[in-house]
Each structure stands twice: as C-alpha cells, then as structure tokens.
C-alpha positions as semicolon CSV with decimal commas, in nm:
position;residue;x (nm);y (nm);z (nm)
1;X;1,177;4,722;-3,168
2;X;0,999;4,492;-3,413
3;X;1,238;4,211;-3,321
4;X;1,157;4,260;-2,950
5;X;0,783;4,244;-3,022
6;X;0,833;3,928;-3,227
7;X;1,043;3,772;-2,950
8;X;0,778;3,853;-2,686
9;X;0,506;3,705;-2,907
10;X;0,704;3,386;-2,964
11;X;0,782;3,345;-2,594
12;X;0,413;3,393;-2,512
13;X;0,316;3,122;-2,758
14;X;0,583;2,889;-2,625
15;X;0,472;2,929;-2,263
16;X;0,104;2,901;-2,359
17;X;0,164;2,579;-2,551
18;X;0,377;2,439;-2,269
19;X;0,111;2,524;-2,013
20;X;-0,165;2,362;-2,219
21;X;0,052;2,053;-2,265
22;X;0,108;2,019;-1,892
23;X;-0,266;2,039;-1,833
24;X;-0,328;1,757;-2,077
25;X;-0,058;1,541;-1,920
26;X;-0,209;1,597;-1,578
27;X;-0,553;1,478;-1,688
28;X;-0,405;1,173;-1,857
29;X;-0,221;1,083;-1,535
30;X;-0,537;1,138;-1,332
31;X;-0,728;0,901;-1,559
32;X;-0,456;0,637;-1,517
33;X;-0,469;0,669;-1,139
34;X;-0,847;0,641;-1,110
35;X;-1,065;0,343;-1,029
36;X;-1,089;0,119;-1,335
37;X;-1,455;0,033;-1,391
38;X;-1,544;-0,290;-1,574
39;X;-1,805;-0,259;-1,846
40;X;-2,004;-0,580;-1,885
41;X;-2,346;-0,724;-1,819
42;X;-2,444;-0,783;-1,457
43;X;-2,445;-1,160;-1,517
44;X;-2,089;-1,147;-1,654
45;X;-1,975;-0,935;-1,360
46;X;-2,121;-1,183;-1,108
47;X;-1,952;-1,470;-1,292
48;X;-1,619;-1,285;-1,289
49;X;-1,652;-1,209;-0,915
50;X;-1,709;-1,577;-0,839
51;X;-1,422;-1,689;-1,060
52;X;-1,176;-1,436;-0,913
53;X;-1,313;-1,467;-0,557
54;X;-1,360;-1,091;-0,536
55;X;-1,625;-0,858;-0,406
56;X;-1,798;-0,626;-0,653
57;X;-1,787;-0,253;-0,585
58;X;-2,103;-0,121;-0,752
59;X;-2,162;0,253;-0,798
60;X;-2,537;0,306;-0,851
61;X;-2,569;0,656;-0,995
62;X;-2,782;0,879;-1,217
63;X;-2,672;1,136;-1,470
64;X;-2,848;1,422;-1,287
65;X;-2,708;1,346;-0,940
66;X;-2,469;1,615;-0,813
67;X;-2,303;1,405;-0,541
68;X;-2,257;1,123;-0,797
69;X;-2,066;1,362;-1,023
70;X;-1,852;1,480;-0,730
71;X;-1,762;1,120;-0,641
72;X;-1,663;1,054;-1,001
73;X;-1,457;1,373;-1,026
74;X;-1,299;1,404;-0,680
75;X;-1,289;1,057;-0,523
76;X;-1,280;0,785;-0,791
77;X;-0,992;0,962;-0,968
78;X;-0,760;0,964;-0,666
79;X;-0,458;0,735;-0,673
80;X;-0,497;0,627;-0,309
81;X;-0,860;0,523;-0,368
82;X;-0,778;0,351;-0,697
83;X;-0,492;0,155;-0,542
84;X;-0,728;-0,015;-0,297
85;X;-1,024;-0,061;-0,531
86;X;-0,838;-0,175;-0,844
87;X;-0,645;-0,439;-0,648
88;X;-0,923;-0,586;-0,438
89;X;-1,257;-0,538;-0,616
90;X;-1,434;-0,572;-0,946
91;X;-1,550;-0,215;-0,994
92;X;-1,869;-0,140;-1,185
93;X;-2,104;0,149;-1,224
94;X;-2,453;0,160;-1,367
95;X;-2,678;0,452;-1,451
96;X;-2,986;0,339;-1,263
97;X;-3,219;0,499;-1,516
98;X;-3,091;0,333;-1,833
99;X;-2,966;-0,001;-1,965
100;X;-2,962;-0,267;-1,692
101;X;-2,996;0,003;-1,425
102;X;-3,375;-0,012;-1,372
103;X;-3,368;-0,394;-1,332
104;X;-3,076;-0,366;-1,088
105;X;-3,267;-0,098;-0,894
106;X;-3,546;-0,351;-0,839
107;X;-3,299;-0,617;-0,722
108;X;-3,094;-0,381;-0,502
109;X;-3,322;-0,128;-0,332
110;X;-3,207;0,233;-0,339
111;X;-3,282;0,503;-0,085
112;X;-3,098;0,774;-0,276
113;X;-2,806;0,854;-0,501
114;X;-2,532;0,768;-0,507
115;X;-2,564;0,427;-0,348
116;X;-2,241;0,231;-0,328
117;X;-2,281;-0,143;-0,288
118;X;-2,028;-0,410;-0,202
119;X;-2,172;-0,734;-0,341
120;X;-2,038;-1,089;-0,339
121;X;-2,026;-1,323;-0,638
122;X;-2,364;-1,469;-0,545
123;X;-2,526;-1,128;-0,572
124;X;-2,563;-1,082;-0,195
125;X;-2,507;-0,733;-0,052
126;X;-2,213;-0,727;0,189
127;X;-2,230;-0,354;0,267
128;X;-2,409;-0,044;0,142
129;X;-2,298;0,319;0,160
130;X;-2,547;0,594;0,085
131;X;-2,449;0,936;-0,046
132;X;-2,121;1,111;-0,114
133;X;-1,822;0,953;0,061
134;X;-1,489;1,120;0,130
135;X;-1,185;0,933;-0,004
136;X;-1,087;0,843;0,353
137;X;-1,430;0,700;0,440
138;X;-1,446;0,503;0,116
139;X;-1,101;0,352;0,169
140;X;-1,187;0,268;0,530
141;X;-1,507;0,092;0,420
142;X;-1,320;-0,100;0,151
143;X;-1,051;-0,214;0,394
144;X;-1,309;-0,329;0,647
145;X;-1,471;-0,546;0,382
146;X;-1,138;-0,696;0,283
147;X;-1,091;-0,812;0,641
148;X;-1,433;-0,975;0,658
149;X;-1,442;-1,348;0,598
150;X;-1,658;-1,435;0,300
151;X;-1,762;-1,738;0,107
152;X;-1,824;-1,692;-0,259
C-alpha cells in the first residue's frame, strides 16, 4: 500500500512538472512569434526607416490603458500579425507619459489610447488608427499601407 501511495505521488509530480514545462515552452514560442519592437531614440528610428526605406509602425500607449494592454497581450503576440509587421515595418512603441513619449505626443497629436501610427522616414504620418484593433483589422491596415506608393 505504501508503494502504491509513493507511485501515485511520483506520477503526480511528474505530470505537474511536465505541465508546467509545457506552459513555459508555450510562452517562449509566443514571445518568438510576436511583433519585434525596436528600442532606440526617435531620431535613430527615423534614420533607420529612411535607410531601410520602411514605414515605422508606432504604438503610442500608456501603462494604465486597458485596450493598450489587450493589444500587447492578444494582438501583437500573434504569429500572423508578427509575420506582416516584422517583415515590412520598423516597429516601435513609446509610453506617451515617460521618456520621449511626451515630446512625441506634442509632435503627433493623440485623441486617445492606444493610437497606432504608420509614419514614413521623414516623420510624416501615413495613417493613424485609434483604439483597440482586431488582428484582422491591423493586418488589413498594414497591407493597405504596403501597397501605397511612398517616397522616403
């Protein structure tokens, strides 16, 4: 009877450890599939956009914004979204209440959060999306911008 109890305990530990391990692997994969955001100064990002002839995808968010958190958790982490954005854009995000955020908020007017800008290498807004976007709407917007002729 003691051996059976020991066996049950060991199996429980094995399955628990295996389950926890799968959860960790899943989050690692999710992180790999998400949009890769560049961390640099705004001036460096503009310079990079010009050099690479790419549009900047700029997520203007705040730490207290619920829809901003949902975008980060449910949309930016999706593989289908990341595939489009990582290939075609320089992706950046700024907390509009800290660091360079307040200065950028003066340059790029905000009506609410999140505001998603598509900006060319000269700093000109190509398109603006306000509020939470579904993955499908965000991909559609990105693809429409890719088709637009632009001079950088």
